[in-house]
N, C-alpha and C positions, 0 to 999 in steps of 0.2 A: 401145340395147338395153333390152328390158323385163325386169325382174327378176320373180321368183316372186310377190312381194307385189303388184306392179302387175298381173300377170296375174289374180290372185285378185280384186283390186278390180274389174277390168273385167268379170269373168264371174260375180260373185256379187251383183250389185246386186239388192236387194229379196228375197234368199233366203239362207238359211244354207248354207254349204258342206257337202257330203257328204264325210265322212271314212271311208275303208275301212281297217280294220286287217287285214292279211293275213299268214297263215302257212300252212304246208303242210296241216295237218289240221283247222284251225279248231276246236280242242278245248281250248285252254288259254290261251296268251298273248293271242291275238287276241280270244277271248271275254272275258277279263278287261278288256282295253282297251275293248271295246264297252260293257261294263257300267259301267266307270268314266267313260267318255266321256258316257254318258247321265246318270249321277249328277252329275258335276261340270261338264259343259260343254254341256248340251242347249240352253242359252240362246244359245250361240254357233255350234255346229255339230251336224249330225246324225251319229250314230255307227253304223257297220255293221262286221261282221266277216265274213270269208270265208276259204276255203282252196282249194287246188288239188286236194286229195284229202280225203275225209271219213272221220272215225271215226264209229262209231255212237252216240257220246255225248260230252258235255262231260266233261273230266277231273274225276273225283269229288273229288279233293283241292282243285282250284281252286274247285269248287262249294262245298264245305264251308268253306273258308277265306274266300271272298268273303261267304258268308252270316254267318260269325262276325265278321269284321272290318268289313264294310260293310253288313250287313243286306240284301244282294242275293241272291235265289235265282235264279241263272242258269238253272236247269232250268225255271223257270216263265216266265221272260221272254225266253229266247234258245234258239236251236237251231243245229245245224251247217249251214253254207251254203257253196255254191260261189260263186266270184266272179260267175258269170253270173246268180245269183239275187238280187243286190243292185243298187240303182240305180248308174248310172255315177258314180264318185266324182270329186270335184274334187281331193282330197288322198288319197294312198295312203301308208300307214305300213306298212312291212315290219317284222315283228317280230324278224327275225333268222333268215331261212329257211335260210341256208347251202346252198341249192339254188336252182334256177331258179324264182324267183317269177314270176308272170304279168306280162306287159307290159300296161299300161293306157294310156289317153289322158289320165290325170290330169295336171294342170298342176304339181303339187308331189308329189314322191316322196321319202320319207325312209326310211332303214333305221335302226331303233332298236337293232338288234344285240343283242337280249335272249336270253340263254340259256334254253332250255326246261327248266323245273323238273320235268317229268314224271319220276316214278320216284325223286325225291329227297325229303328230309325237309321238314317243315312250314316250317322256317326258310328254306329255299331258295325256297319258294312265297311266303312273306311278303315276302322281299327283292324278288322280281320284282313282286309286287303293289304294293309301295311305289315301286319304280322307275317302273312304269307310271303310277301316280297322279301322280308328279312330272312325268312327260313329258306327261300329259294336261293338267295345269294350265299347263305351259309352252306347249303347242300352243294352248290356249284363249286365253292372253294374246297370242300372236302373231296369231291369227286374229280377235281381238275387234274390232279397229278396221276390219275389212274391210266 
């Protein structure tokens, strides 16, 4: 039986795996993950975010705090996208949808189960940003040798 690591090795020879961070509205957690993936792991994998429904903007608290803590202006570098608008991912990270996330053909699917900080205070956002950063670094480590 082939495990997920072996599947990735067989299918990503000579290219970086595409990682899709998915949540319902593609306005907060998935956008943060895309930005942090690009900042910390672009040498190992390509980062994308998408949703099943779209809001008309990225969460302004997420934008403000990512700019403050990481120097990333997500409004300049990212936009809300549906899953059909990004390349077919090799790895899908569900941010904690709690609803029916889309089915993909990705070889690896993980649910990070992160609570949406929308409508909460800055401390809640910073906690989620830090959790996502840690998970991005862990994912980078796991995918590095592929």
